[in-house]
PyMOL CGO cylinders between C-alpha atoms (Angstrom):
from pymol import cmd
from pymol.cgo import CYLINDER

trace = [
    CYLINDER, -8.79, -40.25, 21.08, -11.86, -39.98, 18.93, 0.3, 1, 1, 1, 1, 1, 1,
    CYLINDER, -11.86, -39.98, 18.93, -13.38, -37.37, 20.85, 0.3, 1, 1, 1, 1, 1, 1,
    CYLINDER, -13.38, -37.37, 20.85, -10.33, -35.20, 20.13, 0.3, 1, 1, 1, 1, 1, 1,
    CYLINDER, -10.33, -35.20, 20.13, -10.22, -35.87, 16.57, 0.3, 1, 1, 1, 1, 1, 1,
    CYLINDER, -10.22, -35.87, 16.57, -13.72, -35.22, 16.22, 0.3, 1, 1, 1, 1, 1, 1,
    CYLINDER, -13.72, -35.22, 16.22, -12.76, -31.81, 18.55, 0.3, 1, 1, 1, 1, 1, 1,
    CYLINDER, -12.76, -31.81, 18.55, -9.76, -30.89, 16.17, 0.3, 1, 1, 1, 1, 1, 1,
    CYLINDER, -9.76, -30.89, 16.17, -11.96, -31.68, 12.67, 0.3, 1, 1, 1, 1, 1, 1,
    CYLINDER, -11.96, -31.68, 12.67, -14.78, -29.27, 14.16, 0.3, 1, 1, 1, 1, 1, 1,
    CYLINDER, -14.78, -29.27, 14.16, -12.05, -26.58, 14.84, 0.3, 1, 1, 1, 1, 1, 1,
    CYLINDER, -12.05, -26.58, 14.84, -10.57, -27.06, 11.59, 0.3, 1, 1, 1, 1, 1, 1,
    CYLINDER, -10.57, -27.06, 11.59, -13.90, -26.73, 9.75, 0.3, 1, 1, 1, 1, 1, 1,
    CYLINDER, -13.90, -26.73, 9.75, -14.88, -23.40, 11.29, 0.3, 1, 1, 1, 1, 1, 1,
    CYLINDER, -14.88, -23.40, 11.29, -11.68, -21.95, 11.03, 0.3, 1, 1, 1, 1, 1, 1,
    CYLINDER, -11.68, -21.95, 11.03, -11.84, -22.19, 7.36, 0.3, 1, 1, 1, 1, 1, 1,
    CYLINDER, -11.84, -22.19, 7.36, -13.02, -19.23, 5.47, 0.3, 1, 1, 1, 1, 1, 1,
    CYLINDER, -13.02, -19.23, 5.47, -13.55, -18.07, 1.60, 0.3, 1, 1, 1, 1, 1, 1,
    CYLINDER, -13.55, -18.07, 1.60, -10.98, -15.49, 1.42, 0.3, 1, 1, 1, 1, 1, 1,
    CYLINDER, -10.98, -15.49, 1.42, -12.71, -12.28, -0.42, 0.3, 1, 1, 1, 1, 1, 1,
    CYLINDER, -12.71, -12.28, -0.42, -11.23, -10.44, -3.29, 0.3, 1, 1, 1, 1, 1, 1,
    CYLINDER, -11.23, -10.44, -3.29, -10.12, -7.32, -1.94, 0.3, 1, 1, 1, 1, 1, 1,
    CYLINDER, -10.12, -7.32, -1.94, -9.67, -4.11, -4.30, 0.3, 1, 1, 1, 1, 1, 1,
    CYLINDER, -9.67, -4.11, -4.30, -6.99, -2.19, -3.42, 0.3, 1, 1, 1, 1, 1, 1,
    CYLINDER, -6.99, -2.19, -3.42, -7.82, 1.90, -2.45, 0.3, 1, 1, 1, 1, 1, 1,
    CYLINDER, -7.82, 1.90, -2.45, -5.78, 4.23, -4.53, 0.3, 1, 1, 1, 1, 1, 1,
    CYLINDER, -5.78, 4.23, -4.53, -3.22, 6.29, -2.11, 0.3, 1, 1, 1, 1, 1, 1,
    CYLINDER, -3.22, 6.29, -2.11, -4.68, 9.49, -0.77, 0.3, 1, 1, 1, 1, 1, 1,
    CYLINDER, -4.68, 9.49, -0.77, -1.91, 12.25, -0.80, 0.3, 1, 1, 1, 1, 1, 1,
    CYLINDER, -1.91, 12.25, -0.80, -4.30, 14.78, 0.86, 0.3, 1, 1, 1, 1, 1, 1,
    CYLINDER, -4.30, 14.78, 0.86, -2.46, 14.60, 3.99, 0.3, 1, 1, 1, 1, 1, 1,
    CYLINDER, -2.46, 14.60, 3.99, 0.62, 16.10, 2.18, 0.3, 1, 1, 1, 1, 1, 1,
    CYLINDER, 0.62, 16.10, 2.18, -0.40, 19.44, -0.54, 0.3, 1, 1, 1, 1, 1, 1,
    CYLINDER, -0.40, 19.44, -0.54, 1.71, 19.55, -3.01, 0.3, 1, 1, 1, 1, 1, 1,
    CYLINDER, 1.71, 19.55, -3.01, 1.13, 22.32, -5.33, 0.3, 1, 1, 1, 1, 1, 1,
    CYLINDER, 1.13, 22.32, -5.33, 3.71, 24.12, -7.71, 0.3, 1, 1, 1, 1, 1, 1,
    CYLINDER, 3.71, 24.12, -7.71, 5.34, 26.59, -5.57, 0.3, 1, 1, 1, 1, 1, 1,
    CYLINDER, 5.34, 26.59, -5.57, 5.02, 25.52, -1.93, 0.3, 1, 1, 1, 1, 1, 1,
    CYLINDER, 5.02, 25.52, -1.93, 8.31, 25.82, 0.16, 0.3, 1, 1, 1, 1, 1, 1,
    CYLINDER, 8.31, 25.82, 0.16, 9.85, 24.09, 2.82, 0.3, 1, 1, 1, 1, 1, 1,
    CYLINDER, 9.85, 24.09, 2.82, 12.92, 25.59, 5.09, 0.3, 1, 1, 1, 1, 1, 1,
    CYLINDER, 12.92, 25.59, 5.09, 14.69, 22.68, 7.01, 0.3, 1, 1, 1, 1, 1, 1,
    CYLINDER, 14.69, 22.68, 7.01, 17.27, 23.52, 9.50, 0.3, 1, 1, 1, 1, 1, 1,
    CYLINDER, 17.27, 23.52, 9.50, 20.45, 21.43, 8.98, 0.3, 1, 1, 1, 1, 1, 1,
    CYLINDER, 20.45, 21.43, 8.98, 22.90, 20.49, 11.47, 0.3, 1, 1, 1, 1, 1, 1,
    CYLINDER, 22.90, 20.49, 11.47, 25.45, 18.17, 10.38, 0.3, 1, 1, 1, 1, 1, 1,
    CYLINDER, 25.45, 18.17, 10.38, 28.97, 17.11, 12.57, 0.3, 1, 1, 1, 1, 1, 1,
    CYLINDER, 28.97, 17.11, 12.57, 31.59, 15.54, 11.58, 0.3, 1, 1, 1, 1, 1, 1,
    CYLINDER, 31.59, 15.54, 11.58, 34.00, 13.66, 14.04, 0.3, 1, 1, 1, 1, 1, 1,
    CYLINDER, 34.00, 13.66, 14.04, 37.19, 12.84, 13.11, 0.3, 1, 1, 1, 1, 1, 1,
    CYLINDER, 37.19, 12.84, 13.11, 38.40, 10.37, 15.71, 0.3, 1, 1, 1, 1, 1, 1,
    CYLINDER, 38.40, 10.37, 15.71, 41.96, 10.09, 15.45, 0.3, 1, 1, 1, 1, 1, 1,
    CYLINDER, 41.96, 10.09, 15.45, 42.85, 13.51, 15.62, 0.3, 1, 1, 1, 1, 1, 1,
    CYLINDER, 42.85, 13.51, 15.62, 39.93, 14.48, 18.04, 0.3, 1, 1, 1, 1, 1, 1,
    CYLINDER, 39.93, 14.48, 18.04, 38.19, 17.39, 15.65, 0.3, 1, 1, 1, 1, 1, 1,
    CYLINDER, 38.19, 17.39, 15.65, 34.54, 17.79, 16.17, 0.3, 1, 1, 1, 1, 1, 1,
    CYLINDER, 34.54, 17.79, 16.17, 33.48, 20.16, 13.03, 0.3, 1, 1, 1, 1, 1, 1,
    CYLINDER, 33.48, 20.16, 13.03, 29.53, 21.23, 13.18, 0.3, 1, 1, 1, 1, 1, 1,
    CYLINDER, 29.53, 21.23, 13.18, 27.90, 22.81, 10.41, 0.3, 1, 1, 1, 1, 1, 1,
    CYLINDER, 27.90, 22.81, 10.41, 25.02, 24.94, 10.51, 0.3, 1, 1, 1, 1, 1, 1,
    CYLINDER, 25.02, 24.94, 10.51, 22.85, 25.60, 7.52, 0.3, 1, 1, 1, 1, 1, 1,
    CYLINDER, 22.85, 25.60, 7.52, 18.92, 26.01, 6.27, 0.3, 1, 1, 1, 1, 1, 1,
    CYLINDER, 18.92, 26.01, 6.27, 17.79, 23.80, 3.17, 0.3, 1, 1, 1, 1, 1, 1,
    CYLINDER, 17.79, 23.80, 3.17, 14.72, 25.15, 1.50, 0.3, 1, 1, 1, 1, 1, 1,
    CYLINDER, 14.72, 25.15, 1.50, 13.14, 22.93, -0.81, 0.3, 1, 1, 1, 1, 1, 1,
    CYLINDER, 13.14, 22.93, -0.81, 10.51, 24.56, -4.12, 0.3, 1, 1, 1, 1, 1, 1,
    CYLINDER, 10.51, 24.56, -4.12, 7.56, 22.92, -5.79, 0.3, 1, 1, 1, 1, 1, 1,
    CYLINDER, 7.56, 22.92, -5.79, 9.17, 23.85, -9.09, 0.3, 1, 1, 1, 1, 1, 1,
    CYLINDER, 9.17, 23.85, -9.09, 6.63, 21.86, -11.72, 0.3, 1, 1, 1, 1, 1, 1,
    CYLINDER, 6.63, 21.86, -11.72, 4.75, 18.74, -11.90, 0.3, 1, 1, 1, 1, 1, 1,
    CYLINDER, 4.75, 18.74, -11.90, 4.11, 16.13, -14.49, 0.3, 1, 1, 1, 1, 1, 1,
    CYLINDER, 4.11, 16.13, -14.49, 1.93, 12.81, -15.39, 0.3, 1, 1, 1, 1, 1, 1,
    CYLINDER, 1.93, 12.81, -15.39, 4.62, 9.86, -15.52, 0.3, 1, 1, 1, 1, 1, 1,
    CYLINDER, 4.62, 9.86, -15.52, 3.51, 6.68, -18.27, 0.3, 1, 1, 1, 1, 1, 1,
    CYLINDER, 3.51, 6.68, -18.27, 1.33, 5.60, -15.29, 0.3, 1, 1, 1, 1, 1, 1,
    CYLINDER, 1.33, 5.60, -15.29, -0.77, 8.32, -14.91, 0.3, 1, 1, 1, 1, 1, 1,
    CYLINDER, -0.77, 8.32, -14.91, 0.61, 9.26, -11.61, 0.3, 1, 1, 1, 1, 1, 1,
    CYLINDER, 0.61, 9.26, -11.61, 1.54, 13.12, -11.06, 0.3, 1, 1, 1, 1, 1, 1,
    CYLINDER, 1.54, 13.12, -11.06, 4.96, 13.25, -10.34, 0.3, 1, 1, 1, 1, 1, 1,
    CYLINDER, 4.96, 13.25, -10.34, 6.25, 16.80, -8.62, 0.3, 1, 1, 1, 1, 1, 1,
    CYLINDER, 6.25, 16.80, -8.62, 9.72, 18.42, -9.66, 0.3, 1, 1, 1, 1, 1, 1,
    CYLINDER, 9.72, 18.42, -9.66, 11.98, 19.62, -6.52, 0.3, 1, 1, 1, 1, 1, 1,
]
cmd.load_cgo(trace, "trace")
């Protein structure tokens, strides 16, 4: 019984460690390049199903988003206006 308690105490003593202070890194937005004038075109397909009267209505269209301008918010982050 005493051996078991000593084993547990040794395990607990070595499993504890000092926590390190980690400084969070600034987010990196280079994976999604944003510049004023860039645009993306999305192909949209929207299906509306009306169950009571069994009507299926499908709409297909393209949506274009253009980065119109940018500004800095109160925390210093750059915000892009679409």
